C-alpha positions as CSV (number, residue, x, y, z in Angstrom):
1,M,67.8,24.2,-28.3
2,K,67.4,22.0,-25.2
3,T,63.7,22.8,-25.2
4,K,63.3,21.8,-28.9
5,M,65.1,18.5,-28.2
6,F,63.0,17.9,-25.2
7,V,59.7,18.5,-27.2
8,L,61.0,16.3,-30.0
9,L,61.9,13.5,-27.5
10,L,58.5,13.8,-25.9
11,C,56.7,13.5,-29.3
12,F,58.7,10.4,-30.2
13,S,58.1,8.7,-26.9
14,S,54.4,9.4,-27.0
15,F,54.2,8.0,-30.5
16,F,55.9,4.8,-29.5
17,F,53.8,4.5,-26.4
18,S,50.6,5.0,-28.4
19,Q,51.7,2.2,-30.8
20,S,51.9,-0.3,-27.9
21,M,48.3,0.4,-26.8
22,T,45.5,-1.9,-28.0
23,I,41.9,-0.9,-28.7
24,E,39.3,-3.4,-27.5
25,K,35.9,-3.7,-29.0
26,H,33.0,-4.8,-26.9
27,A,31.1,-7.8,-28.1
28,V,27.9,-7.0,-29.9
29,A,25.0,-7.7,-27.6
30,R,22.5,-10.3,-28.7
31,P,19.0,-8.9,-29.2
32,F,16.9,-9.6,-26.1
33,T,13.9,-11.7,-27.1
34,I,10.9,-12.8,-25.0
35,G,7.7,-14.7,-25.8
36,V,4.3,-15.5,-24.6
37,N,3.6,-19.1,-23.3
38,Y,-0.1,-19.9,-23.1
39,Y,-2.6,-22.7,-22.3
40,N,-6.3,-22.9,-22.7
41,T,-8.1,-25.7,-20.8
42,T,-11.6,-24.5,-21.9
43,S,-13.8,-25.8,-24.7
44,Y,-13.8,-22.4,-26.4
45,T,-11.4,-20.4,-28.6
46,C,-9.6,-17.6,-26.7
47,T,-7.8,-14.5,-27.8
48,I,-4.8,-12.8,-26.3
49,E,-4.2,-9.2,-27.5
50,L,-1.0,-7.4,-26.8
51,S,-0.7,-3.7,-27.3
52,G,2.6,-2.0,-26.6
53,P,5.9,-1.7,-28.4
54,T,4.4,-4.0,-31.0
55,T,0.8,-5.2,-31.4
56,H,0.0,-8.9,-31.5
57,T,-3.2,-10.9,-31.5
58,I,-2.8,-14.6,-30.6
59,T,-5.7,-17.0,-31.2
60,V,-5.7,-19.9,-28.8
61,A,-7.7,-23.0,-29.8
62,P,-9.6,-24.9,-27.2
63,G,-7.6,-27.3,-25.1
64,T,-4.2,-26.2,-26.5
65,T,-0.8,-25.2,-25.1
66,G,1.8,-23.3,-27.1
67,S,4.0,-20.3,-27.3
68,Y,4.2,-17.1,-29.4
69,G,7.1,-14.8,-30.1
70,P,9.4,-13.2,-30.0
71,I,7.9,-10.0,-28.8
72,T,9.7,-6.7,-28.0
73,P,10.3,-6.1,-24.3
74,G,8.4,-3.2,-22.9
75,Q,5.1,-1.9,-21.4
76,Y,2.1,-3.8,-22.8
77,T,-1.7,-3.8,-22.3
78,V,-2.7,-7.4,-22.3
79,G,-6.3,-8.4,-23.1
80,I,-7.5,-12.0,-22.6
81,Y,-10.9,-12.9,-24.0
82,T,-13.2,-15.8,-24.7
83,T,-16.7,-16.0,-26.2
84,G,-17.7,-19.1,-24.2
85,P,-20.6,-18.9,-21.8
86,G,-20.0,-19.1,-18.1
87,T,-17.2,-17.9,-15.8
88,Y,-13.5,-18.3,-16.7
89,N,-10.3,-17.6,-14.8
90,Y,-7.6,-15.7,-16.7
91,H,-4.1,-15.7,-15.2
92,L,-1.1,-13.7,-16.4
93,D,2.4,-14.2,-15.1
94,G,5.3,-12.0,-16.0
95,G,6.8,-8.6,-15.4
96,S,7.0,-9.4,-11.6
97,N,3.2,-9.5,-11.5
98,S,0.9,-12.5,-11.2
99,P,-2.6,-11.1,-11.6
100,T,-5.7,-13.3,-11.8
101,F,-8.8,-12.2,-13.5
102,I,-12.3,-13.8,-13.4
103,N,-14.7,-13.4,-16.3
104,N,-18.2,-12.9,-15.0
105,D,-19.8,-11.8,-18.2
106,N,-20.0,-14.0,-21.3
107,G,-17.6,-12.9,-24.0
108,H,-15.7,-10.5,-21.8
109,G,-12.3,-10.9,-20.4
110,A,-9.4,-9.3,-18.6
111,L,-7.3,-6.3,-19.4
112,Y,-4.1,-5.6,-17.7
113,S,-1.0,-3.4,-18.1
114,I,2.3,-5.2,-17.6
115,N,6.0,-4.4,-18.1
116,A,7.1,-7.4,-20.1
117,Q,10.9,-8.0,-19.7
118,T,10.7,-11.8,-19.3
119,N,8.5,-14.5,-20.8
120,L,4.8,-14.0,-20.1
121,T,2.5,-17.0,-19.3
122,V,-1.2,-16.7,-19.9
123,S,-3.7,-19.4,-18.8
124,I,-7.4,-19.6,-19.4
125,T,-9.2,-22.1,-17.3
126,N,-12.8,-22.9,-16.1
């Protein structure tokens, strides 16, 4: 009989203890968004192509600055092109990399693989 009373007392005490506990919900995380900032100081239209978690093609008019996004964070192949004659400098900042590319053939550009976790900056200059 003492054992049954002990078990009954244990059940009641655990019930009351569990009623005093609170359950906490973690705040829902905001979606992480990043974008592409760009500027083109040349006299020719340039194209920025992103291939990765999502594919994007950004057309950049001559002499313009702007931004595009949001894009999904992840590993991207970034192509930067112009059809203008001459030599152009392509610069890509982001993903803890700052590569600079030089276009030596008309109409060709730069291609690079980058882990985009923060905003990317692309510049096209003479």
